[in-house]
C-alpha positions, 0 to 999 in steps of 0.5 A: 836391644832390651828383652820384652820382659824387662820392657814390660816389667819397667813399664809396669813399675812406671805405671805403679809408681805414677799411679801411687804418686798421682792418686793415692792418699799417701801423696795427697799432702804433696799434691795439695802443697803444690796446689792440686789440679788447679796449679801447674806444678800440682797438676803435674803430680796429679796426673798419672800420665804426666808422672809416668814420664818423670818415672820413666825418665829416671828408671830407663837409665837406672835399669838400662832399659834402652828399648830403642836404638838410634843410629846417631852416635855420641851423647846426642844418640844416647840422649835420643835413645834415652828419650825415645825409650822413656816415651815408649815405656810411658806409652806401654804403662798407659796401656797397663793403666787402662787394663788395670782400670778395667780390672779395678772397675770390674771389681768395684762394680762387683762390690757395689752390686753385692752392697746393693743386694745386701741393702735390698735384703736389709730393706726387705727384712725391715719392711717385713718386720714393720708389716708383721708389727702392724698385723700383730698390733691390731690383734693385741689391741682389739677391744673385747667383744660385747657378747663375751662379758 
C-alpha cells in the first residue's frame, strides 16, 4: 500500500498537469489543432477532468503509486490495480481542482473588488474636477458689473 503523502502528491501533480494542458495558453495551439471543444479529440484535451485520466494512467506506473491492491494475481491483477489506482488519483485530483478553483476564484474576486474600488475612486476624482471646473469657469467669465466703470 502506498503512503498517503505519495498518493496526495501524485494527485496534485496530475491536477497541475491536466489543468496546464487543458486550460493554459501554452497548449492552446494543440487544443486548436485538435479541433477545440467542438471536435472529439479537441474536447479530450480541453477538459481538465479528461486529461487527468491520461496523466494518472501514465504517472501511476512511473511513480509506483498503486494505491489499490487487488486479490487477482498475474497480469490481470496488475492491470486492475493500475486502472483502479489511476481512477482514485483522478478523483482526488478532481477534489484538488475544486479546492484550488475556490482559492483562485477568491483571489480573483479580491482583485476585481480592488479594481472596482480603484475605478470608483478615479470616477469620483474626475467628477470632482469637472464640478470644480464648472464652478470656477463662471467666476472667470462673469461680465463686469455696470456700476464698476
